[in-house]
C-alpha positions in Angstrom: -60.2 7.1 19.2 -57.7 6.5 16.4 -57.9 2.7 16.8 -61.7 2.9 16.6 -61.4 5.0 13.5 -59.0 2.6 11.8 -61.2 -0.4 12.7 -64.2 1.4 11.2 -62.3 2.0 8.0 -61.1 -1.6 7.8 -64.5 -3.1 8.6 -66.2 -0.8 6.1 -63.7 -1.8 3.4 -64.1 -5.5 4.2 -67.9 -5.3 4.1 -67.7 -3.7 0.6 -65.3 -6.3 -0.6 -67.4 -9.2 0.8 -70.3 -8.0 -1.3 -68.2 -8.3 -4.5 -66.8 -11.3 -6.2 -63.5 -12.1 -4.6 -61.8 -12.4 -7.9 -62.9 -8.8 -8.9 -61.5 -7.1 -5.8 -58.5 -4.8 -6.2 -55.6 -5.2 -3.7 -54.7 -1.5 -3.7 -58.2 -0.7 -2.4 -57.7 -3.0 0.6 -54.5 -1.2 1.5 -56.0 2.3 1.1 -56.5 2.8 4.9 -52.9 1.8 5.5 -51.7 4.4 3.0 -53.9 7.1 4.6 -52.5 6.3 8.1 -48.9 6.4 6.8 -49.4 9.7 4.9 -51.1 11.5 7.7 -48.7 10.2 10.4 -45.5 11.0 8.5 -46.9 14.4 7.4 -47.6 15.3 11.1 -44.2 14.0 12.1 -42.4 16.1 9.5 -44.4 19.2 10.4 -43.7 18.7 14.1 -40.0 18.2 13.4 -39.9 21.4 11.3 -41.6 23.4 14.0 -39.2 22.1 16.7 -36.3 22.8 14.4 -37.4 26.4 13.8 -37.9 26.9 17.5 -34.4 25.6 18.2 -32.9 28.0 15.6 -34.8 31.0 17.0 -33.8 30.1 20.5 -30.1 29.7 19.5 -30.0 33.0 17.6 -31.8 34.8 20.5 -29.3 33.3 23.0 -26.4 34.3 20.7 -27.7 37.9 20.4 -28.0 38.1 24.3 -24.5 36.8 24.7 -23.1 39.2 22.1 -24.8 42.1 24.0 -23.4 40.9 27.3 -19.8 40.7 25.8 -20.2 44.1 24.2 -21.5 45.7 27.4 -18.7 44.2 29.6 -16.0 45.3 27.3 -17.5 48.8 27.0 -17.6 49.1 30.8 -13.9 48.1 31.0 -13.1 50.8 28.4 -15.1 53.4 30.2 -13.3 52.6 33.5 -9.9 53.1 31.7 -10.9 56.4 30.3 -12.3 57.5 33.7 -9.0 56.6 35.3 -7.1 58.9 32.9 -9.4 61.7 33.7 -8.9 61.1 37.4 -5.2 61.2 37.0 -5.4 64.5 35.2 -7.5 65.9 38.0 -5.1 64.4 40.5 -2.1 66.0 38.8 -3.7 69.5 39.1 -4.0 69.2 42.9 -1.0 67.0 43.6 1.2 70.0 44.6 -1.2 70.8 47.4 -0.9 67.2 48.8 1.6 66.3 51.5 3.6 63.1 51.0 1.4 61.1 53.3 -1.8 62.2 51.6 -0.2 61.6 48.2 0.6 58.0 49.2 -2.9 57.4 50.6 -4.6 58.8 47.5 -2.3 56.7 45.2 -3.0 53.6 47.2 -6.7 54.1 46.8 -6.3 54.8 43.1 -4.5 51.5 42.6 -7.0 49.6 44.7 -9.9 51.0 42.6 -8.1 50.1 39.3 -6.2 46.9 40.1 -5.5 45.9 36.5 -3.4 48.9 35.5 0.2 48.2 34.7 1.6 51.7 35.1 0.0 55.1 35.9 1.7 58.4 35.8 2.4 61.6 33.8 5.0 63.0 31.6 5.6 66.8 31.4 7.9 69.4 29.9 10.9 70.1 31.9 11.8 73.8 32.6 15.4 72.9 33.2 17.3 73.3 30.0 20.0 70.9 31.2 17.6 68.1 31.6 16.4 65.8 28.8 13.5 68.2 28.0 10.9 66.1 29.9 10.4 64.3 33.2 8.2 61.4 34.1 6.3 60.5 37.2 5.1 56.9 37.7 2.7 55.4 40.2 3.0 51.6 40.2 3.0 48.8 42.8 6.5 47.7 43.9 7.3 44.1 42.8 8.6 43.2 46.3 5.9 44.8 48.5 2.8 45.8 46.7 1.6 48.2 49.4 4.6 50.5 48.9 4.3 53.2 46.3 6.9 55.2 44.5 7.0 58.5 42.6 9.8 58.3 40.0 11.3 61.0 37.8 13.0 59.5 34.8 14.5 60.7 31.5 12.5 59.9 28.4 15.1 58.4 26.1 16.4 55.5 28.3 14.5 54.9 31.5 11.0 55.4 30.2 11.5 52.7 27.6 12.9 50.3 30.2 10.1 50.9 32.7 7.1 51.3 30.4 8.1 49.4 27.3 7.5 52.5 25.2 9.1 55.9 24.9 6.8 58.8 25.7 9.1 61.4 24.3 7.5 61.3 20.8 4.2 62.1 22.4 5.8 65.3 23.7 8.0 66.0 20.7 5.1 65.7 18.2 4.1 69.3 19.2 1.3 71.0 21.0 -1.2 70.4 18.2 -1.3 66.7 19.1 -1.1 67.3 22.8 -4.1 69.6 22.7 -6.3 66.8 21.4 -8.7 64.9 23.6 -8.1 61.4 25.1 -6.0 59.2 22.8 -4.9 55.5 22.8 -2.0 53.5 21.5 -3.5 50.0 21.0 -0.4 47.9 20.7 2.4 48.7 23.1 5.0 46.0 24.0 5.5 45.7 27.8 8.9 44.9 29.4 7.6 41.4 30.2 6.9 40.7 26.5 3.1 41.2 26.7 1.1 43.7 24.7 -0.7 46.5 26.3 -3.1 49.5 25.7 -1.7 53.0 26.5 -4.4 55.6 27.3 -3.1 59.2 27.5 -4.5 62.7 27.7 -2.8 66.1 27.6 -2.0 68.0 30.8 -3.6 71.4 30.7 -2.2 73.1 33.7 -1.9 76.3 31.7 -3.3 77.5 28.4 -1.0 75.2 26.5 -0.4 71.5 26.8 2.5 70.9 29.2 2.6 67.1 29.0 0.4 63.9 29.2 -1.1 61.7 31.9 -1.1 58.0 30.9 -2.4 54.6 32.0 -0.9 51.4 30.7 -3.0 48.2 30.7 -1.9 44.7 29.7 -4.2 43.5 27.0 -4.6 40.0 28.6 -5.7 41.5 32.0 -7.9 44.0 30.2 -9.7 41.3 28.3 -9.8 38.9 31.3 -11.3 41.4 33.6 -14.0 42.3 31.1 -15.0 38.7 30.3 -14.3 36.9 33.6 -18.0 36.9 34.7 -19.4 35.8 31.3 -20.0 32.2 30.1 -18.1 32.2 26.8 -18.0 28.4 26.2 -19.8 28.9 22.9 -18.4 32.2 21.7 -15.1 33.3 20.2 -14.3 37.0 20.5 -12.0 39.1 18.2 -11.2 42.7 18.8 -10.0 44.8 15.8 -8.6 48.4 15.6 -10.8 48.9 12.5 -14.1 50.6 11.9 -17.1 48.4 11.4 -17.5 49.6 7.8 -13.9 48.9 6.9 -13.9 45.4 8.6 -17.2 44.6 6.9 -16.0 45.7 3.5 -12.8 43.8 3.9 -14.7 40.6 4.9 -17.1 40.9 2.0 -14.2 41.3 -0.5 -12.2 38.5 1.1 -9.1 40.7 1.2 -8.5 41.1 5.0 -4.9 40.4 6.0 -5.1 37.9 8.9 -3.1 40.4 11.2 -4.4 43.7 10.0 -5.9 45.7 12.8 -6.1 42.7 15.1 -5.7 43.5 18.8 -7.0 40.7 21.1 -9.1 37.6 21.0 -10.5 34.8 23.1 -10.8 31.2 21.9 -13.5 29.5 24.0 -12.6 25.9 23.1 -9.0 26.4 24.1 -9.9 28.7 27.1 -7.1 31.0 25.9 -6.6 34.7 25.4 -4.3 35.6 22.5 -2.9 38.6 20.8 -0.8 39.1 17.6 2.4 38.7 19.5 2.2 36.4 22.5 1.0 32.9 23.0 -0.8 32.3 19.7 -2.9 29.1 19.7 -2.5 26.5 16.9 -3.2 28.1 13.5 -6.6 27.9 11.8 -8.1 28.8 8.5 -7.9 32.4 7.3 -10.8 34.6 8.2 -11.5 35.6 4.6 -12.0 32.0 3.4 -15.4 32.1 5.2 -16.5 35.1 3.2 -15.5 33.6 -0.2 -16.8 30.0 -0.5 -15.1 29.6 -3.9 -11.6 30.2 -2.4 -9.7 27.1 -1.3 -9.6 26.8 2.5 -5.9 26.2 3.1 -4.3 26.5 6.6 -1.6 28.9 7.3 1.6 27.8 9.1 1.7 30.9 11.3 -0.8 33.2 12.8 -3.6 33.3 15.4 -7.0 31.7 15.2 -9.8 33.3 13.3 -13.5 32.6 13.2 -14.2 29.0 12.1 -18.0 29.0 11.8 -20.6 30.4 9.4 -19.6 33.3 7.0 -20.9 36.8 7.6 -24.5 37.0 6.3 -27.9 38.1 7.2 -28.7 35.0 9.3 -27.0 36.6 12.3 -24.3 33.9 12.6 -21.6 36.5 13.1 -22.0 39.7 15.1 -20.0 42.9 14.8 -20.2 45.7 17.3 -18.3 49.0 17.3 -16.8 51.1 20.1 -15.6 54.7 20.2 -12.4 54.4 22.2 -10.8 57.8 22.6 -9.9 59.0 19.1 -10.3 55.6 17.5 -13.1 53.2 16.5 -12.8 49.6 17.5 -14.9 46.7 16.2 -15.7 43.6 18.2 -16.3 40.5 16.1 -18.3 37.7 17.9 -18.6 34.3 16.4 -20.2 31.1 17.8 -17.6 28.4 18.0 -20.2 25.7 17.1 -22.6 26.2 14.1 -26.0 27.5 14.9 -27.2 24.8 12.5 -25.9 22.0 14.5 -27.5 18.5 14.6 -31.1 19.1 15.5 -31.5 16.4 18.1 -34.9 17.7 19.4 -36.4 17.9 16.0 -35.0 14.5 15.2 -36.5 13.1 18.4 -39.8 14.6 17.5 -39.8 13.1 14.1 -38.7 9.7 15.5 -41.5 9.7 18.1 -44.1 10.6 15.5 -42.7 8.0 13.0 -42.7 5.4 15.8 -46.4 6.1 16.6 -47.3 6.0 13.0 -45.5 2.8 12.5 -47.3 1.1 15.4 -50.7 2.1 14.1 -49.6 1.1 10.5 -48.5 -2.3 11.7 -51.8 -2.9 13.6 -53.8 -1.9 10.5 -51.6 -4.0 8.2 -52.1 -7.1 10.4 -55.9 -6.5 10.2 -55.7 -6.2 6.4 -53.5 -9.2 6.2 -56.1 -11.4 8.0 -58.7 -10.2 5.6 -56.5 -11.0 2.6 -55.8 -14.4 4.0 -59.5 -15.1 4.2 -59.9 -14.0 0.6 -56.9 -16.1 -0.4 -58.4 -19.2 1.1 -61.6 -18.7 -0.8 -59.6 -18.3 -4.1 -57.6 -21.4 -3.4 -60.8 -23.4 -2.9 -62.2 -22.2 -6.2 -58.9 -23.0 -7.9 -58.9 -26.5 -6.3 -62.3 -27.2 -7.7 -61.3 -26.1 -11.2 -58.0 -28.0 -11.0 -59.9 -31.2 -10.1 -62.1 -30.9 -13.2 -59.2 -30.6 -15.6 -56.8 -33.1 -13.8 -57.6 -36.0 -16.1 -56.9 -34.1 -19.3 -53.6 -32.8 -17.9 -52.6 -36.4 -16.9 -53.1 -37.6 -20.5 -51.0 -34.7 -21.8 -48.2 -35.4 -19.3 -48.1 -39.1 -20.3 -47.7 -38.2 -23.9 -44.9 -35.7 -23.2 -43.2 -38.3 -21.0 -43.3 -40.9 -23.8 -41.8 -38.3 -26.3 -39.1 -37.4 -23.8 -38.1 -41.1 -23.4 -37.9 -41.5 -27.1 -35.6 -38.5 -27.4 -33.4 -39.8 -24.6 -32.9 -43.2 -26.4 -32.1 -41.4 -29.6 -29.6 -39.1 -27.9 -27.9 -42.1 -26.1 -27.5 -43.9 -29.5 -26.0 -40.8 -31.1 -23.6 -40.3 -28.2 -22.4 -43.9 -28.6 -21.8 -43.4 -32.3 -19.9 -40.2 -31.7 -17.8 -41.8 -29.0 -16.9 -44.7 -31.4 -15.9 -42.2 -34.1 -13.8 -40.2 -31.7 -12.1 -43.3 -30.4 -11.2 -44.4 -33.9 -9.8 -41.0 -34.7 -7.9 -40.9 -31.5 -6.4 -44.3 -32.1 -5.4 -43.2 -35.6 -3.6 -40.1 -34.2 -1.7 -42.2 -31.7 -0.7 -44.7 -34.3 0.7 -42.1 -36.6 2.8 -40.3 -33.9 6.5 -41.0 -34.0 7.6 -44.1 -32.2 10.7 -44.5 -30.0 12.5 -46.4 -32.8 11.7 -43.5 -35.2 13.4 -41.1 -32.9 16.4 -43.3 -32.3 16.9 -43.7 -36.0 18.3 -40.1 -36.1 21.8 -40.9 -34.8 23.1 -37.3 -34.9 20.3 -36.0 -32.7 19.0 -37.1 -29.3 15.2 -36.5 -29.5 12.6 -36.6 -26.7 8.9 -35.9 -27.3 5.8 -35.3 -25.3 2.1 -34.8 -26.3 -1.0 -34.4 -24.1 -4.3 -33.5 -25.9 -6.8 -31.3 -24.0 -9.7 -33.3 -25.4 -10.1 -36.8 -26.7 -8.9 -35.7 -30.1 -6.1 -33.0 -30.1 -5.3 -30.4 -32.6 -1.5 -30.4 -32.2 0.8 -31.9 -34.8 4.4 -33.0 -34.7 6.4 -35.6 -36.6 10.0 -36.8 -37.2 10.5 -38.4 -40.6 13.8 -39.7 -41.9 14.3 -39.1 -45.6 17.0 -40.2 -48.0 19.4 -37.3 -47.4 17.8 -35.4 -44.5 15.5 -35.6 -41.5 12.2 -33.7 -41.8 10.9 -32.4 -38.4 7.5 -30.7 -38.2 5.4 -29.1 -35.5 2.0 -27.3 -35.8 -1.2 -26.3 -34.1 -4.6 -26.7 -35.6 -7.2 -24.1 -34.5 -9.8 -25.7 -32.3 -10.2 -29.3 -30.9 -12.3 -32.3 -31.7 -13.0 -34.4 -34.7 -12.4 -31.9 -37.4 -9.1 -30.7 -35.9 -7.9 -34.3 -35.6 -8.8 -35.1 -39.2 -6.9 -32.0 -40.4 -3.9 -33.1 -38.4 -4.0 -36.5 -40.1 -4.2 -34.8 -43.5 -1.1 -32.7 -42.8 0.9 -35.8 -41.6 0.0 -37.7 -44.7 0.8 -34.8 -47.1 4.2 -34.1 -45.4 5.2 -37.8 -45.6 4.1 -37.9 -49.3 6.1 -34.8 -50.2 9.1 -36.2 -48.3 8.9 -39.5 -50.2 8.7 -37.5 -53.4 12.2 -36.1 -52.4 11.0 -32.5 -52.4 13.7 -30.5 -50.8 12.8 -26.9 -51.6 11.1 -25.4 -48.5 9.1 -22.9 -50.6 7.7 -25.5 -53.0 7.2 -27.9 -50.1 5.0 -25.6 -48.1 3.2 -24.2 -51.1 2.2 -27.7 -52.3 1.2 -28.7 -48.8 -0.9 -25.6 -48.4 -2.8 -26.1 -51.7 -3.6 -29.7 -50.7 -4.9 -28.7 -47.2 -6.7 -25.6 -48.5 -8.6 -27.7 -51.0 -9.7 -30.3 -48.4 -10.7 -27.5 -45.9 -12.9 -25.9 -48.6 -14.5 -29.2 -49.4 -15.2 -29.8 -45.7 -16.8 -26.3 -45.6 -14.7 -25.5 -42.6 -12.7 -22.5 -41.5 -9.9 -24.4 -39.8 -6.3 -23.6 -40.4 -3.0 -24.4 -38.7 0.4 -22.9 -38.0 3.2 -25.2 -39.2 7.0 -25.0 -39.0 9.1 -27.5 -40.9 12.8 -28.2 -40.1 15.2 -29.9 -42.4 18.2 -31.4 -40.5 21.4 -32.5 -42.2 25.0 -32.8 -40.8 24.5 -30.4 -37.9 22.6 -27.8 -39.9 18.9 -26.9 -39.5 16.9 -25.2 -42.3 13.7 -23.6 -40.9 10.6 -22.6 -42.8 6.9 -22.0 -42.0 5.1 -19.9 -39.4 4.7 -21.2 -35.8 5.9 -20.4 -32.3 9.5 -19.2 -31.6 12.1 -21.9 -31.9 14.5 -22.1 -29.0 18.2 -22.9 -29.5 20.1 -23.2 -26.2 23.9 -23.4 -26.9 26.1 -25.6 -24.8 27.6 -22.5 -23.2 24.2 -21.3 -22.0 23.4 -18.7 -24.6 19.8 -18.8 -25.7 18.8 -17.9 -29.3 15.1 -17.3 -30.0 14.2 -17.7 -33.7 11.0 -15.8 -34.7 9.1 -17.7 -37.4 6.5 -15.0 -38.0 8.2 -13.9 -41.3 9.0 -17.5 -42.5 5.5 -18.5 -43.6 1.7 -18.2 -43.4 -1.0 -20.2 -41.7 -1.8 -23.4 -43.7 -5.3 -23.7 -45.2 -6.1 -20.0 -44.8 -5.2 -18.8 -48.3 -4.8 -20.7 -51.6 -1.4 -19.3 -52.5 1.2 -18.6 -49.8 4.4 -18.8 -51.9 5.3 -15.2 -51.5 5.1 -15.4 -47.7 7.4 -18.4 -47.3 10.9 -17.7 -46.0 13.9 -19.7 -44.7 16.3 -19.5 -41.8 19.2 -21.7 -41.0 21.0 -22.6 -37.7 24.3 -24.4 -37.3 24.4 -26.8 -34.3 27.4 -27.7 -32.3 27.8 -30.6 -29.9 25.7 -30.1 -26.8 23.4 -27.5 -28.4 19.7 -28.0 -27.6 16.7 -27.2 -29.9 13.2 -27.0 -28.4 10.0 -27.0 -30.3 6.6 -26.5 -28.6 3.0 -25.4 -29.0 1.3 -22.5 -27.2 -0.3 -25.0 -24.8 2.9 -24.7 -22.8 3.6 -21.0 -22.8 0.0 -20.0 -22.3 -0.8 -22.6 -19.6 -2.4 -20.7 -16.6 -2.0 -21.2 -12.9 -4.8 -20.8 -10.4 -4.3 -17.0 -10.5 -4.5 -16.8 -14.3 -0.8 -16.2 -14.8 0.8 -17.7 -18.0 3.7 -20.1 -17.8 5.6 -17.9 -20.3 8.4 -18.4 -22.7 11.0 -16.9 -20.4 10.4 -19.6 -17.8 10.7 -22.3 -20.4 14.0 -20.8 -21.6 15.4 -20.8 -18.1 14.4 -24.4 -17.4 16.0 -25.6 -20.6 19.2 -23.5 -20.0 19.5 -24.9 -16.5 19.2 -28.5 -17.6 21.1 -28.2 -21.0 23.9 -30.5 -19.9 21.5 -33.4 -19.3 20.0 -35.9 -21.7 17.1 -34.9 -24.0 14.7 -37.1 -22.0 15.8 -35.4 -18.7 15.4 -31.9 -20.2 11.9 -32.8 -21.5 10.9 -34.3 -18.1 12.3 -31.2 -16.2 10.1 -28.9 -18.4 7.0 -31.1 -17.9 7.5 -31.3 -14.1 8.0 -27.5 -13.9 4.9 -27.0 -16.0 2.9 -29.3 -13.7 4.1 -27.3 -10.7 2.8 -24.1 -12.4 -0.6 -25.5 -13.4 -1.3 -27.5 -10.2 -5.1 -28.2 -10.1 -6.0 -25.7 -12.8 -7.8 -27.2 -15.8 -5.8 -27.5 -19.1 -7.7 -25.9 -22.0 -5.2 -26.5 -24.8 -3.1 -29.3 -26.2 0.5 -29.6 -24.8 3.2 -30.7 -27.3 7.0 -30.6 -26.6 9.9 -31.8 -28.8 13.5 -31.6 -27.4 16.5 -32.3 -29.7 20.1 -32.3 -28.6 23.1 -32.4 -31.0 25.4 -35.3 -30.3 
């Protein structure tokens, strides 16, 4: 029926569209049936999933309530049997003097068979013999060797009762007749001789008008709990028994102030299948109980203690159940907690949603394929109309394309001619740069220094400058770095070389005047070029083993023959050339005395800032170490060692800056 309905919607929609112009049809109208199917299907799936989820929750809560009732009823039955046993002992005591030894043994045997979980049964009474310890005790218990044998034991309260029972009953007698005249009482936490914890039920003996003693029944807590819960399926419940009233426990939980051991008697952890009390065999520690009642409090784990509820906090959604018992003269509270959240993963509701979504998807795909075939037919019609229109305008477009192609070819020829002209200009400038660099004979003319140089531009025309010029009385050594690359940088480098040589030939020896005159010359040319280029420049005057340094550039390295490295900072010795008209006030001077074997290294930042494939700089420290290691070799060998180490660092990485190195060694 649904398929017929969807076909009707599709056919009706297609018929309406076929009556209109194909170009005027709206695509969203054609997909309207698909949207309706998806909306209805998903809405139904969500509604079904919510219904199943609510049914699951109601069923889980109902099951939890039934299990809580079963646990409460079983524990109440066990408590009633214990109180009945104490009453039976009291009645047995009243008529025990009329029994013969054989009848006493038979009755005791039947009593133990009827209550197999009792640890000790008996009575304690006042002794009329003043020489005695004021009380005597009778005990009915199975023998450890032969359980069918019974014994009646009279013991003294101060020593033997503690050894046999794990507790001294004398305080119960010494506390006075007022307490003994009360009804049935219980001591909830008594340590047994075997280390376990037990419950002690006792009731006054009323053989006369006053209380003459007590009858008692001692139960191990573990056996007491195990007997009550043995027939119940507690795989999904954790049970906690407290010696607190329900109001007090509820108040403490709401205030998040319950001590983890306060009033706790016994518990059962379903996942560990383990009974536990506050003394013996505690399972691994868990979160404090109060952390579930105060969601703002950090949930930290204690290093000691017994497990406490781990699921939902106490609230009105019935995720935690508290039941109270009137046990003798006390009120106990049973706390029952599901060990898995009631709001667990809703597999049934998810399956319902998945099935509904799958069915909706199948119908949607079928409808989408039908709509797609309709749209393909419309698309073919549109393409046919477009083809007819394109055929009519094809000749006009062909003419336009021919004109654009002709214009493109003309621009290409013009660009090629311009590139050839620029290449020629760059080649001329590059050749001029190479021609003006110091030659081998220029370096060898300095007899007191052994000089080795190296320069590798990053582009056709580099921006680095270095020169070695022999004057009348001194040797002028310069090194600099022009900002940028290309033609303008190369021209500026040529200007600097020419100006330095001119000033040297004019026998200008004052570094301050030398740099100030050079700066004014370069600054005027840069302004005329309408450029923002400038350069760092350091000039060294060498004479008779003494270097005078001026100008701002990279640090100058002086490696002494003994291996000591001196790094001369030139930041305060000058100012960038061509940046300001007057730099006289910034120019300073430093001097270095060279001894035989000392090495001076000049370089540009193309060396120290060279990057490897990981983007790490070569660095000044590495340069210093290489020069220090090879300081005893010739200047050419030192230069080659630095270049080889630099190549090992760069490897296949592209070089983005000019590399210039000048090594000088004092003879």
